[in-house]
DSSP file (Angstrom, degrees, kcal/mol; ACC not computed):
  #  RESIDUE AA STRUCTURE BP1 BP2  ACC     N-H-->O    O-->H-N    N-H-->O    O-->H-N    TCO  KAPPA ALPHA  PHI   PSI    X-CA   Y-CA   Z-CA
    1    1 A M              0   0    0      0, 0.0     2,-0.4     0, 0.0     0, 0.0   0.000 360.0 360.0 360.0 135.8    9.2  154.8   77.8
    2    2 A M        -     0   0    0      1,-0.0     2,-0.4     0, 0.0     0, 0.0  -0.679 360.0-138.6 -87.5 131.1   12.9  155.2   77.9
    3    3 A M        -     0   0    0     -2,-0.4     2,-0.3     1,-0.0    -1,-0.0  -0.711  15.6-135.5 -88.5 136.2   15.0  152.6   76.3
    4    4 A M        -     0   0    0     -2,-0.4    -1,-0.0     1,-0.1     0, 0.0  -0.635  19.7-114.1 -88.9 148.6   18.2  151.4   78.1
    5    5 A M     >  -     0   0    0     -2,-0.3     4,-2.4     1,-0.1     3,-0.4  -0.504  30.7-111.6 -74.4 150.3   21.4  151.0   76.2
    6    6 A P  H  > S+     0   0    0      0, 0.0     4,-2.2     0, 0.0     5,-0.2   0.857 117.5  51.8 -54.8 -36.7   22.7  147.4   76.1
    7    7 A S  H  > S+     0   0    0      1,-0.2     4,-2.0     2,-0.2     5,-0.1   0.891 110.2  47.6 -70.2 -36.4   25.6  148.2   78.4
    8    8 A S  H  > S+     0   0    0     -3,-0.4     4,-2.3     2,-0.2    -1,-0.2   0.853 110.8  53.0 -72.1 -32.6   23.4  149.8   81.0
    9    9 A Q  H  X S+     0   0    0     -4,-2.4     4,-2.6     2,-0.2    -2,-0.2   0.923 110.1  47.1 -64.7 -43.5   21.0  146.8   80.8
   10   10 A S  H  X S+     0   0    0     -4,-2.2     4,-2.3    -5,-0.2    -2,-0.2   0.879 111.9  50.2 -68.1 -35.9   23.8  144.4   81.4
   11   11 A R  H  X S+     0   0    0     -4,-2.0     4,-2.5     2,-0.2    -1,-0.2   0.915 111.4  49.2 -65.4 -41.8   25.1  146.5   84.4
   12   12 A L  H  X S+     0   0    0     -4,-2.3     4,-2.7     2,-0.2    -2,-0.2   0.929 111.4  49.2 -62.0 -44.7   21.6  146.6   85.9
   13   13 A L  H  X S+     0   0    0     -4,-2.6     4,-2.5     1,-0.2    -2,-0.2   0.903 111.0  49.8 -61.9 -41.8   21.3  142.8   85.4
   14   14 A L  H  X S+     0   0    0     -4,-2.3     4,-2.4     2,-0.2    -1,-0.2   0.909 111.7  48.5 -62.7 -42.2   24.7  142.3   87.1
   15   15 A Q  H  X S+     0   0    0     -4,-2.5     4,-2.6     2,-0.2    -2,-0.2   0.903 111.9  49.2 -66.1 -40.9   23.7  144.6   90.0
   16   16 A L  H  X S+     0   0    0     -4,-2.7     4,-2.7     2,-0.2    -2,-0.2   0.924 112.4  47.9 -63.8 -43.7   20.4  142.7   90.5
   17   17 A N  H  X S+     0   0    0     -4,-2.5     4,-2.6     2,-0.2     5,-0.2   0.905 111.9  50.0 -63.1 -40.8   22.1  139.4   90.4
   18   18 A K  H  X S+     0   0    0     -4,-2.4     4,-2.7     2,-0.2     5,-0.3   0.926 112.0  47.6 -63.1 -45.0   24.7  140.6   92.9
   19   19 A F  H  X>S+     0   0    0     -4,-2.6     4,-2.9     2,-0.2     5,-1.2   0.932 113.0  48.8 -61.2 -46.2   22.0  141.9   95.2
   20   20 A Y  I  <>S+     0   0    0     -4,-2.7     5,-2.5     1,-0.2     6,-0.3   0.931 115.9  42.6 -60.9 -46.8   20.0  138.7   95.0
   21   21 A N  I  <5S+     0   0    0     -4,-2.6     5,-0.3    -5,-0.2    -1,-0.2   0.879 121.4  40.0 -69.3 -37.6   23.0  136.5   95.7
   22   22 A D  I  <5S+     0   0    0     -4,-2.7    -2,-0.2    -5,-0.2    -3,-0.2   0.912 133.2  12.9 -79.1 -43.8   24.4  138.7   98.5
   23   23 A R  I  X5S+     0   0    0     -4,-2.9     4,-2.2    -5,-0.3     5,-0.2   0.899 125.1  44.3-102.6 -52.9   21.2  139.7  100.3
   24   24 A V  I  ><S+     0   0    0     -5,-1.2     4,-2.8     1,-0.2     5,-0.2   0.934 113.9  47.2 -67.8 -48.4   18.2  137.6   99.3
   25   25 A Q  H  ><S+     0   0    0     -5,-2.5     4,-2.3     1,-0.2    -1,-0.2   0.915 115.0  45.6 -61.9 -44.2   19.8  134.2   99.3
   26   26 A S  H  > S+     0   0    0     -5,-0.3     4,-2.2    -6,-0.3    -1,-0.2   0.903 114.7  48.2 -67.6 -39.1   21.5  134.6  102.6
   27   27 A R  H  X S+     0   0    0     -4,-2.2     4,-2.5     2,-0.2    -2,-0.2   0.908 111.4  50.9 -65.5 -41.2   18.3  136.0  104.2
   28   28 A R  H  X S+     0   0    0     -4,-2.8     4,-2.4     1,-0.2    -2,-0.2   0.913 111.1  47.6 -62.9 -44.0   16.2  133.2  102.7
   29   29 A A  H  X S+     0   0    0     -4,-2.3     4,-2.2     2,-0.2    -1,-0.2   0.894 111.8  50.8 -64.0 -40.4   18.6  130.6  104.1
   30   30 A S  H  X S+     0   0    0     -4,-2.2     4,-2.4     2,-0.2    -2,-0.2   0.917 111.2  47.2 -64.2 -44.1   18.6  132.3  107.5
   31   31 A V  H  X S+     0   0    0     -4,-2.5     4,-2.6     1,-0.2     5,-0.2   0.913 111.5  51.3 -64.1 -42.9   14.8  132.4  107.7
   32   32 A A  H  X S+     0   0    0     -4,-2.4     4,-2.2     2,-0.2    -1,-0.2   0.902 111.1  48.0 -61.8 -41.6   14.5  128.8  106.6
   33   33 A K  H  X S+     0   0    0     -4,-2.2     4,-2.4     2,-0.2    -2,-0.2   0.924 113.1  47.4 -65.2 -44.8   17.0  127.7  109.3
   34   34 A N  H  X S+     0   0    0     -4,-2.4     4,-2.4     1,-0.2    -2,-0.2   0.904 112.1  50.0 -64.2 -40.8   15.2  129.7  112.0
   35   35 A L  H  X S+     0   0    0     -4,-2.6     4,-2.6     1,-0.2    -1,-0.2   0.904 110.4  50.2 -64.3 -40.8   11.8  128.3  110.9
   36   36 A H  H  X S+     0   0    0     -4,-2.2     4,-2.1    -5,-0.2    -2,-0.2   0.917 110.6  49.8 -62.7 -43.5   13.1  124.8  111.0
   37   37 A D  H  X S+     0   0    0     -4,-2.4     4,-1.8     2,-0.2    -2,-0.2   0.921 112.7  46.6 -61.0 -44.9   14.5  125.3  114.5
   38   38 A V  H  X S+     0   0    0     -4,-2.4     4,-2.5     1,-0.2    -2,-0.2   0.920 111.8  50.8 -65.0 -43.7   11.2  126.7  115.8
   39   39 A C  H  X S+     0   0    0     -4,-2.6     4,-2.6     1,-0.2    -1,-0.2   0.859 106.9  54.5 -64.2 -35.0    9.2  123.9  114.2
   40   40 A S  H  X S+     0   0    0     -4,-2.1     4,-1.8     2,-0.2    -1,-0.2   0.912 110.6  45.8 -63.5 -41.6   11.4  121.3  115.8
   41   41 A I  H  X S+     0   0    0     -4,-1.8     4,-2.2     2,-0.2    -2,-0.2   0.917 112.5  50.4 -66.4 -43.3   10.8  122.8  119.2
   42   42 A V  H  X S+     0   0    0     -4,-2.5     4,-2.8     1,-0.2    -2,-0.2   0.899 108.5  53.0 -62.9 -40.6    7.0  123.1  118.5
   43   43 A Q  H  X S+     0   0    0     -4,-2.6     4,-2.1     1,-0.2    -1,-0.2   0.909 108.5  50.0 -61.2 -41.6    7.0  119.4  117.5
   44   44 A D  H  X S+     0   0    0     -4,-1.8     4,-1.7     2,-0.2    -2,-0.2   0.910 112.1  47.6 -62.2 -42.5    8.7  118.4  120.7
   45   45 A V  H  X S+     0   0    0     -4,-2.2     4,-2.2     1,-0.2    -2,-0.2   0.923 111.6  50.0 -64.6 -43.9    6.1  120.4  122.7
   46   46 A L  H  X S+     0   0    0     -4,-2.8     4,-2.4     1,-0.2    -1,-0.2   0.852 107.0  54.8 -65.9 -33.4    3.2  118.9  120.8
   47   47 A K  H  X S+     0   0    0     -4,-2.1     4,-1.7     2,-0.2    -1,-0.2   0.902 108.5  49.1 -64.1 -39.5    4.6  115.4  121.4
   48   48 A E  H  X S+     0   0    0     -4,-1.7     4,-1.5     2,-0.2    -2,-0.2   0.897 110.1  50.7 -65.7 -39.8    4.6  116.1  125.1
   49   49 A V  H  X S+     0   0    0     -4,-2.2     4,-2.5     1,-0.2     7,-0.2   0.906 107.6  54.5 -63.0 -41.2    1.0  117.3  124.9
   50   50 A E  H  < S+     0   0    0     -4,-2.4    -1,-0.2     1,-0.2    -2,-0.2   0.870 107.1  50.2 -61.2 -37.2    0.0  114.2  123.0
   51   51 A T  H  < S+     0   0    0     -4,-1.7    -1,-0.2     1,-0.2    -2,-0.2   0.839 116.4  41.1 -70.8 -31.1    1.4  112.0  125.8
   52   52 A Q  H  < S+     0   0    0     -4,-1.5    -2,-0.2     1,-0.3    -1,-0.2   0.762 123.5  37.2 -87.2 -26.4   -0.5  113.9  128.4
   53   53 A E    ><  -     0   0    0     -4,-2.5     3,-1.7    -5,-0.2    -1,-0.3  -0.874  65.3-168.8-130.0  98.6   -3.8  114.3  126.5
   54   54 A P  T 3  S+     0   0    0      0, 0.0    -1,-0.1     0, 0.0    -4,-0.1   0.742  85.3  61.2 -61.9 -24.2   -4.6  111.2  124.4
   55   55 A R  T 3  S+     0   0    0      2,-0.0     2,-0.4    32,-0.0    33,-0.4   0.675  87.0  90.5 -76.7 -15.4   -7.4  113.0  122.5
   56   56 A F    <   -     0   0    0     -3,-1.7     2,-0.5    -7,-0.2    -3,-0.1  -0.682  55.0-176.3 -84.7 129.7   -4.9  115.5  121.1
   57   57 A V        -     0   0    0     -2,-0.4    29,-0.2    29,-0.2     2,-0.2  -0.988  23.1-130.1-126.6 121.9   -3.3  114.6  117.8
   58   58 A S        -     0   0    0     -2,-0.5    27,-0.1     1,-0.1   -15,-0.0  -0.466  13.9-166.7 -71.5 136.3   -0.7  116.9  116.3
   59   59 A S        +     0   0    0     25,-0.3     2,-0.6    -2,-0.2    -1,-0.1   0.355  58.1 105.3-101.7   4.0   -1.2  117.9  112.7
   60   60 A L        +     0   0    0    -18,-0.1     2,-0.3     9,-0.1     9,-0.2  -0.758  43.2 152.8 -89.6 119.6    2.4  119.3  112.4
   61   61 A S  E     -A   68   0A   0      7,-2.0     7,-3.4    -2,-0.6     2,-0.6  -0.998  41.3-125.7-146.4 148.9    4.6  117.0  110.4
   62   62 A E  E     +A   67   0A   0     -2,-0.3     2,-0.4     5,-0.2     5,-0.2  -0.834  28.8 177.9 -96.5 125.2    7.7  117.4  108.2
   63   63 A V  E >   -A   66   0A   0      3,-3.7     3,-1.8    -2,-0.6    -2,-0.0  -0.973  69.1 -22.9-131.0 116.4    7.4  116.0  104.7
   64   64 A N  T 3  S-     0   0    0     -2,-0.4     3,-0.1     1,-0.3    -1,-0.1   0.866 127.3 -48.4  52.7  42.4   10.3  116.3  102.2
   65   65 A G  T 3  S+     0   0    0      1,-0.3     2,-0.3   -29,-0.0    -1,-0.3   0.481 122.4  99.1  81.1   1.6   11.7  119.4  104.0
   66   66 A H  E <  S-A   63   0A   0     -3,-1.8    -3,-3.7    -5,-0.0     2,-0.6  -0.893  70.7-124.9-119.4 152.2    8.4  121.2  104.2
   67   67 A Y  E >   -A   62   0A   0     -2,-0.3     3,-0.5    -5,-0.2     2,-0.4  -0.850  18.3-156.0-100.7 125.3    6.0  121.3  107.2
   68   68 A E  E 3  S+A   61   0A   0     -7,-3.4    -7,-2.0    -2,-0.6     3,-0.1  -0.774  78.6  33.7 -95.1 144.3    2.4  120.3  106.7
   69   69 A G  T 3  S+     0   0    0     -2,-0.4    15,-1.5     1,-0.3     2,-0.4   0.698  97.0 109.6  86.7  21.1   -0.2  121.7  109.1
   70   70 A L  E <   -B   83   0B   0     -3,-0.5     2,-0.4    13,-0.2    -1,-0.3  -0.992  44.0-172.5-134.8 135.7    1.6  125.0  109.4
   71   71 A Q  E     -B   82   0B   0     11,-1.9    11,-2.7    -2,-0.4     2,-0.6  -0.998  13.6-150.7-127.0 129.2    0.8  128.5  108.1
   72   72 A V  E     -B   81   0B   0     -2,-0.4     2,-0.6     9,-0.2     9,-0.2  -0.888  10.9-173.8-103.0 120.8    3.3  131.3  108.4
   73   73 A C  E     +B   80   0B   0      7,-2.5     7,-2.6    -2,-0.6     2,-0.4  -0.959  17.7 176.3-113.9 113.3    1.7  134.8  108.7
   74   74 A A  E     +B   79   0B   0     -2,-0.6     5,-0.2     5,-0.2     2,-0.2  -0.918  18.3 170.0-125.8 144.0    4.5  137.4  108.6
   75   75 A D        -     0   0    0      3,-2.2    -2,-0.0    -2,-0.4     5,-0.0  -0.555  59.9 -69.0-125.6-160.3    4.7  141.2  108.6
   76   76 A V  S    S+     0   0    0     -2,-0.2     3,-0.0     1,-0.2    -2,-0.0   0.882 126.2  14.9 -64.9 -40.6    7.8  143.4  109.0
   77   77 A H  S    S+     0   0    0      1,-0.1     2,-0.3     0, 0.0    -1,-0.2   0.525 119.5  52.2-116.7  -7.7    8.6  142.7  112.6
   78   78 A R        -     0   0    0      2,-0.0    -3,-2.2     0, 0.0     2,-0.4  -0.945  51.0-161.6-134.7 152.6    6.6  139.6  113.6
   79   79 A V  E     -B   74   0B   0     -2,-0.3     2,-0.5    -5,-0.2    -5,-0.2  -0.999   9.8-164.9-129.7 130.4    6.0  136.0  112.5
   80   80 A R  E     -B   73   0B   0     -7,-2.6    -7,-2.5    -2,-0.4     2,-0.6  -0.970   7.3-153.2-116.7 124.9    3.0  134.0  113.7
   81   81 A L  E     -B   72   0B   0     -2,-0.5     2,-0.5    -9,-0.2    -9,-0.2  -0.857  12.2-165.2 -96.4 125.6    2.9  130.3  113.2
   82   82 A Q  E     -B   71   0B   0    -11,-2.7   -11,-1.9    -2,-0.6     2,-0.3  -0.953   6.3-150.4-117.3 121.7   -0.6  128.9  113.0
   83   83 A L  E     -B   70   0B   0     -2,-0.5   -13,-0.2   -13,-0.2     2,-0.1  -0.659  27.4-107.9 -87.4 143.1   -1.2  125.2  113.3
   84   84 A D        -     0   0    0    -15,-1.5     2,-0.8    -2,-0.3   -25,-0.3  -0.435  25.3-142.6 -65.4 142.2   -4.1  123.7  111.5
   85   85 A S        +     0   0    0     -2,-0.1    -1,-0.1   -27,-0.1   -27,-0.1  -0.781  36.3 155.7-111.8  87.7   -6.9  122.7  113.9
   86   86 A T        -     0   0    0     -2,-0.8   -29,-0.2   -29,-0.2     2,-0.1  -0.957  39.6-127.2-113.2 123.5   -8.3  119.4  112.6
   87   87 A P        -     0   0    0      0, 0.0     2,-0.2     0, 0.0   -31,-0.1  -0.374  26.4-112.7 -69.6 147.1  -10.0  117.2  115.1
   88   88 A A        -     0   0    0    -33,-0.4     2,-0.3     1,-0.1   -30,-0.0  -0.504  30.4-109.5 -77.2 146.7   -8.9  113.6  115.3
   89   89 A D              0   0    0     -2,-0.2    -1,-0.1     1,-0.1     0, 0.0  -0.590 360.0 360.0 -75.1 135.7  -11.3  110.8  114.2
   90   90 A N              0   0    0     -2,-0.3    -1,-0.1     0, 0.0    -2,-0.0   0.401 360.0 360.0-104.5 360.0  -12.6  108.8  117.1
């Protein structure tokens, strides 16, 4: 295994930090905003379904900035939001 010189280690660390701050953080914020926007629309649709079908109970809820009842399945080009399917107690 090749040992890095301290100056090359610090340069590598600076470059990694720069990449993380420039690319990863902005991408993460963008994805979080888009997911929040989509979930807000889905919640509105599910509320309308609840008014039209009394037996339907939405399991999607926002708690402390996170959505419960939601699973995100993502690959490179697509994101699928899957709602939990738990029947309501009668």
